[in-house]
Structure formats: structure tokens, C-alpha cells
N, C-alpha and C positions, 0 to 999 in steps of 0.2 A: 306448656299449658296442657292440663289433663283432659278437659272437656272442650267446649266451644265458648267463645266469648258471647256474652249476652248481646242481644240486639239493642239498637238505640232506644226502641220503645220499651224494652225490658229495663234498661238503665233508667229511663225516665220514671217508670213505675216504682223503681227501687231507689229513687233519689235520696230519700231520708236514710235508708240503710247504707247507701254508699257514703254519705256524709259521716255517719257513725263509724263506718269502716276506716275512713281517712283519719277520723279523730282518734281511733285506737292506735294509730301510728303517729300521733301528734302532728298531723298535717292539717294546717288551717286552710280556709278557703283561699286566702291570699297566696299561701305557699303552693296550693294546688294549681292556681292560675299560673304561677311562675313555672312550675314543673311542666305544665302543658305547653307553655310558650318556649321554654328554654331546654327542656329535656324530654322531648316527646317519647323517646324510648322508655324512659322511666314511667311516664304516664301510661304507656301501653302495658307495661308490666303490672302496674297497679290495677288496671282494668281487668287484666287476665287473672290475677290473684283473686280479685273480688268475684269474678265470674265463676271461678272454680269453687269458691266458698259457697256461693249461692247454689250451684249445682249439687255440691255435696249435701247441703241441707235438704234440698228438694228430693234427691235420690234416696236419702235415708228415710223419707216419709212415704214413698210410693209403695202401695200394696197391690194395685191392679193396673194393667195396661191392656189396651186393645189396638189391634191393627186390622182394619177392615178394607179389603180391596174388592174389585168387582166380583171375583169368583171365590174368595176365601175370607175367613174371619179367624183371627188368632187372638184368643183371650188368655191373658196371663194372670195368675195369682202369684205374687212374689212373696213367698213365705220366708221365714227366718233362714232355713237351711237349703231350700230348693225352690225352683220355679216350676209351677204346674201350668201346663198348657192344655187348653181345649181348642182344637183346630176343627174348623168346619169348612168343608169344600163343596161347592156346587158343581155337579156334573153337567148341568144344563148351561151351556155357555151364553144362552140368550138372556139369562137372568143376571142382573147387576145389583149386588148387595148395597152398593153405595147410593142407589136411588130409592126413593120411598116406595115406588111400585115394586122394585126388586125385593126390598126388605119385607113388604107385605106378602109377596108371593112366598118368600122364605118362611115367614111366620105361619102361613096357612098350609105349608107343605113340609113341615119339619120331619115327618116320618116317611117322606117320599124316598124312593130309590135314587132320586137325583140329589139327595143331601147325604154327605158322608161326614161322620164324626170321628175324630181321633183324639186321644189324650196321651200326654207324656209328662214325665218329670225329669228335671235336669238339675244337677248340682251347680252351684255357682263356681266360678273360677276363684282365684285368690283375691280378686278385686270385684266384690259384689256390686258396688255402685257403678263401676264401669260396665259390667254386664247389663245393668238396667239402662244405662245411658246409650249403649249400642242399640238396644231395642227401640229406643226413642229416635235415634238417628235413622233407623230403618223405617220409620213411619208410625210407630206405636204412639198412642196418646194416653195420658194419665186419666183414669176414670175412677169411679166409686165401686166398680165391680159388679154392677147390676146384671149385665149380660152373663158374666162368668158365673155368678151365683145361681142364676136361672138355669143355665145349661149344666152346671155341676150336678144339680138334682136329677137331671135326665141321663147324663152319660157317665158320671163317676160313681161307682158303687162302693 
């Protein structure tokens, strides 16, 4: 398995897609029940293959990721050939970006000496979807890129 298996909740959300996936392999509902009962290892493999297919589709669509921790914010723009990062670090350890109070402080003190901005570009490895997946595994979430676009105007010339 290349990525991770979808959660039970994700499988429930993608129930129709999973049925279609089984249908493309000519597996009926009755046959699926038999596979689950008599060949659990085959059922596990099918779940893994479907999970990887879903992840491949999702990862191919991602353009922006964000990872916000108490003292840092990492904003990624996942372009065709490179990843662009805007990293924001708070030097004041009493401020927590993950709280509304901390984020309000940050908004009001963007130009403070307590806020440090860094930018970087990085090429993808030979496996671009896996590069994106690893960022998600490390805590990044998929976004529309509003924060990146805002800070891009401020820090990327």
C-alpha cells in the first residue's frame, strides 16, 4: 500500500464509489460478502487498492496545504513543478496561533519583531503525490489557499 487506508468514516462517505470500484472488477455485492467472509486477506487488499486510488485522485487535485502549530505556520502552494513555502514563526512563546486570541494577536502584530517570515521553493521528488501525502501525514490540511495568497502579497516579491 502506497498511502494509508481510508478510515471507516471515509469508506462510508465513499460507499457508492466503492461499489463502482468493485463493479469495475466484476465483483457483485454477493461476491463481496463472500470475499469478506471467506477471504479476508483479499478483502483487505481491495480496501487498500481503493484507498490508494482515492488518495491518488485527491493528491492530484491539491494546490494548497497549511500546517498551523502554536508557534509556527507553514503555508504551501503546490505548483506544477515546485512547492512554494511561506513559513511564519512567532518569537513570542506566549502567543499560540491555534487559538483565536493568538491568531488575533498575530493579525494585529504582523510587522512586529516577534513575527518572522521565511520563504522557500523546493522541487518535488520523483513521486510528487507522495511528497504531498507526506505533508498531510505531518499535519498539513488541504485548503483553498486564502492565507497563502494573502501572505504571498506581503512577503514574496
